[in-house]
N, C-alpha and C positions, 0 to 999 in steps of 0.2 A: 622759534622756540617751541618745544613740545607742548601739547595742550594739557598742561598741569597747572593747578592753581597755585597762587603764591604761598598759601598756608602749607600745601603739600611739599613745595620746594623747601620751605623753612624746616618743616618736620624732617624730611629726608636729609636736609643739610645738617641738622643736628646729629642725626644718626651717622652720617658720613664722617663728621668731625670726630666722632667717637669710634670710628671703624678700627683704629689702631688697637683698641682695647677689646675688640671682639675675639672671643675664645672659641665659640662654638658655631657651627654652620647654621643652626636654627636661629641665631641672633642676627644673621645678615638681613638687612632691610629689603623691602620690595624694590626700592630704587636701585640698590646694589645688584640684586638679582637681574633686573631688567637690563642694566648696563652690561653685566657679565654675559647674558644671553645674546645681546645685540653684538657685542664685540666678537663672541665666539662664532656666531653665524656669519659675521663679516669675514672672519678668517677662514671659515669653512668654504665659503664661496671664492675667496682668494685662491685657495688650493685648487678648486675646480677650474677657475679661469687660467691659472698658471700653466696647467699641464694638458689642456686640450690641444694646444699646438704641438708640444713635444711628442704627443702620441702619434700624430699624423704628419709630422714635419717633412720627412724625406719623401714619402709618396705624394703628398699634396703639393709641395713645391715643384716636384718633377712634373706633376700634372699641369701646373700653371705655366711651367717653362716648356712643356710639350717635349720633354726629353726622357731618357731612361733614368731610373732612380739612382744608378751608379755613375751617372755623368758628373764630372767635376763641378759643373755649374750648380748642381743641386746643393752640394756642401757649401759652396761659396754664398749663394743667395739665401740659403737656409740660415747660415750664421749671421748674415746681415739682418735678416728679419728678427732673429733672436736678439741680436745686438741692439736693434731699435727698440725692442720690447724692454730690455734691461735699462736702456737710456730713459725711456718713458717712465719706468718704475722709479728711477732716481729723481727725475724732475717732478714726478707726481708726489713723491715724499716731501720734497721741499715746498712745492706749491700748496698742496692741501695741508701740510703742516703749518704753513704761514696762515692759511685761512682758518684752520682749527684753533689757533691761538687768538684769533680775532672774532670769529663768528661763533665759536663754541664747538665742543666735541661732538655732540649729538647731531646737530644740523650738518656738520661737515661729513659725518659718517654716512648720512643719507646721500650726499652729493658724490662721494667716492664710489659707493655701491652702484648707483645709477650709471656712473661713467663707465665702469668696467663691464657691467651687464650689457649695456646697449652696444658698445663697440666690439665686444667679443661676439655677440650675435651678428653684428654687421660683417664679421669676417666671412660669413657664409656667402656673401655676395661678391667676394674678391674675384676679379677676372684676370688679374696679372699679379706677379710677385710683389710689385710695389704697392698695389692695393692692399694686399695682406700686410705688408710692412706698416702702412699707415694705420690700419685698424688695430694691429697689435700694439703699436706705439700709444695710441689714444686710450686703449683699454688699460695699458700699464700705468697710465697716469692715475687712474682710480685705485688700482691695486696697491701702488706705492703709497698713496695717500691714506688708504684704509689701515695699513700697518701702523703708521704713526699715530693716527687718531684713536684707533682701538686700544693700542698699548697705553697711551696717555690716559684714556678714560678709565681703564682698570687700575692703573697705578695710583690714581687720585681717589678712587672710590672703594677699593678693597683693602683689607689689612696688610700692612707692610710685611708682617711676619709670615704671611701666606704667599708672598710674591713668587717664591720658587715654584710652588705647586700650581699657582695661577698660570705662570708661564708655560708649564708642562701641559696643563689642561687646554689652554688657549691654542697651543701648537697642535694639539690633537685635532682641532678644527681644520687646520690646513691639511693634515694628513687624511682626514675623512674626505675632504674635498678632492684630494688627489685620487683616492680610491674611487670616489664617485665618478671622476673623469675616466678612470680605467674601466669601470663598469659600463659607462656610457659608450666608450670605445668598443668594448666587447659586444654590446647589444647592437651597435650600429656598424659592425664590421662588414656587413654585406651592403651597406648604403654608401653613397658617394662620400669621399673623405671629408668634404666640407660640411657634411651634416652634423658633425660633432659640435660645431660652433653654435648651433641653435640651442644647445643645452645651456650655454652661457647666459641666456636671457633670464633664466630662473631667478637669480638673486634680486632682480628688480621687484619681485613680489613681496619682499619683506620690508621695503622702505616705508610703506605707510604705517606699519606697526611701530617702527623705530621713531618715526616723526611724532607719533601720538604718545608713546609710552615711555620713552627714555629721556629723562631730564639731563640738563647739563650738570657737571660736577660742581659741588659747593666750593671746592678749592679753586676752581677756575673763576667762579663768580667773585670770590673774595679777592683773588689776585688781580682781576681786572679792575675792581673798584679801587684798590690801592694804587694801581698803575695807570690811572686815567691820564695823568700828565705826560707819561712816557710809555709808549708801546714799543718794546724792543723788536728788532728785526734781525734778519739773517746776519748782517754785519756785526751785531753784538756777540755772535758766537766766536768772533775772532778778536775780542777785546778783553782785557783784564785776565782774571784767574781762569775764566772758562775757556780761554783760547787753547791751553794745553790739552784739556779734555777733548775739545773739538778735534784737534789735529790727530790725537792718538786714536780716537774713535773712528774717524774717517779711514785711517790707515788699517786698523784692525778689520773693519768691515770690508774695505776694498780688497785686501789680500784674501781673507777667508771666503768672501762671497764669490770672488773670481774663481778660486779653486773649486768651490761647491757647484757653481752653475756650469762650469765647464764639464764637470762630471754629469750633472743632471741632464744637460742638453745632449752630450755626445755619447753617453753610454747606451742609450736605446738605438742610436744610429749605428754604433759599432756592432751591437747585437744583430740588427737587421741585415748587416752586410757580411757576416761571417760566412766564409765559403761553404761550411758544412750545412748551412741553412738555405743554400741557393735553390734547392728543389722544392722548398716549402711553398704552399699556396698563400695568397694574400690573406685570407681569414686566419690561417694557421700562424702566420707571422704576426698579425695584429694581436691575436690572443696571447702569443708568447710574450710580446712586448708589454702587454697589459699585466700579465702575471709577474714579469720581472719588476715592473714598477710597484706592484702591490707588495712584493717581498721587501723592497727598499723602504717603502712607506711604513709597513708594519714594523720593521726593525727600527725605523726612525721614531715611531710612536713610543716604543719601549724605551728608546734612548732619551726621549724627553724627560721621563720620570727618573731615569738613572741620573741624568745630568742635574735635575732638581735636587735629588737626594744628596749627591756629592757636593753641590753648591751650598747646601745648608750647613755642611760640615767644614768645607775649606774656603768658601767664598766664591763669588761669581768669576772673578778674573782668573784665578788658578784653574777653575773647572774649564773655562773657555780655552785657556792655553793648553791644558791637557787634551781636550777634545780635538784641537787643531793638530797636535802631534800625532794622535791616534788616527785621525783622518788621513794624514800624510802616509802613515805606515800601511793603512788599508789600501790606499790607491796604489802604492808601490808594489805591494804583494799581488794585487789583482792584475795590474797592467804592466809590470816590469818585464814579463815575458808573455808571449802569445798563449792564451788558454782557450779551451773549448767552451761552448755555451753552458755546459753543465758545471764545469769548474768555476766559471765566472759567477754563476748563480749563487754558489756557496759564499763567495766573498761579498755579495750584496748585503748579507746580514750584518757583519761587523761595520761595513761602510755606512749602512743605514743607521746603525746605533750611534755612530759618531755624529750624525746630523742633529742629535739632540742638543748639541751645543748652541744651535741657532735659536732654540726655544728660550734660552736664558736672555738673549738680547731683548726680548719682549718687555720684561720687567726690569732689566738692568739698565738700559740706556735712558729711558725717560727721566728717572729721578736724578740722573747726573746733571740735569739742567734746571734752571729756575722755572717756576710754574708758567710764566708768560712766554717762555722760550722752549717749553717742553716738547710740544709737537713739532715745532720748527727745528729744534736741535736734534731730537731723535729721528725725525723724518729726514732731515737734511744729511746728517752724518751716516745713518744706516743706509739710506738709499743713494747717497753720492757714491757709495761703494759699488753700486750697480753700474755707474758709468764706467768705472774701471773694469767691472765684470763684463760689460758689453764689449769693450775693446778687447778684453782677454779672450772672449768667446771667438771673436773673429781672428785674433792673433794666433791662438793655439790651433785653430782650425787650419791654419796654413801648414801645420805639421802633419795633417791627415793625408794619407794616400787614398787613392780611389778604393772605397769599400773598407778602409781600415783606419779607425780613429783612435787606436790604442795610444799612440805617442802624444796625441793632443791631450788625452786624459792624464797620462803619466806626467808630462812636463808641468801641467797646470797644478798637479798635486803638490809641487814644490812650494807653492805660494802659502801653504798652511804653516810653514816653518817661521817666516817673518811675522805672520799673524800671531803665532804663539808667543814670540819674544815681545812684541809690542803690547799684547794683552796684559802681560805682567807689569807694565808701566802704568796701567790705569789704577783707579782706586775703587773701593766699594761705594755704593750709593751714599751720599752725605747724610740723607735723612735717616737711613738705617744705622749708620755709625753714631749719629746723635742720639737716636732712640736707645741704642745699646749702652750709652754712657749714662743715661738717666737712671 
């Protein structure tokens, strides 16, 4: 437990219990600020760790395999490594979600950050493709866990009426982390490809502060005290009234994340292998890939706030459904026919804007579940979708020709349509509905 006195916990707990009534930013308590900063930093480093591999995937895997970057084996083993990463992300969400409901949000947040920092840095020492696969899998355990724990921490400590904007701000942390990864790739473009993974060690530096300064949420303490006789587990997600929510959430996340991650993984590989760029040098190619990612991320950052604004008016589920439909349309327009690298770059803006829908999951999913199932439920349901996404990355990769991943991206975009239909079957967070009726 963080080194905070009992009186401070009680004082902050009283403030937290009144957090629903907070109207002004200046009324937010120090405990809430520390929780918010810790979650935001965790998500920032999530974004960094996420995209260090996608930035150098093709050339680094080719180097480990000792083959040309356009060899079929590069796409195959590269997608296996990305699939293992997404699988680890899913398992990490369930594992650390379960730990977070038992050990507490703050302490579990520390464990998740240490996990992904150490194993991302360890990727530097990969000597074969399967070494890299193992390191990426282990790092992903922490990334998946941090999402669930950070989201639950903020949903329990900040005002409900601000959740839409909190989700948008929190997601900017991921986007900033991705941009940081792109900048690191640019700076290190003349170094060996593996050098970018050393940047992934940086998040370990913040865990001491989190351990000392960020208390557990009062809501978690109270729920644990009431539930001493029965600590719910993963199987409870499939019992009673919560079962329907669990099933729908898994399906929505599975379809939407599969389409999203197929795009995020393959679009840079597609750009790198366009025939018109064949004469470019390695630094030129790396810089262009970094710039393309920055365009997507910048548009996604704007999309976070657009999605939050829309969700405040029409609700989470309608906004998520609409975002999925627009994402499908953007993918179809960009990859329905072969386009030049200049034409593709223009489509990255609307596609990136559509990614704002994923910011809403941050504050939408945790309140759908009871407090002692909150990180377990949000972590399991959101990240179990990554198991589907892991399989989809490999599956749609089979549609890729040598040097052309257009069809892989195009076909995967179809998955946003069932995601939109299923999202409409969900409800708004129960605690927000109850608050509105009061």
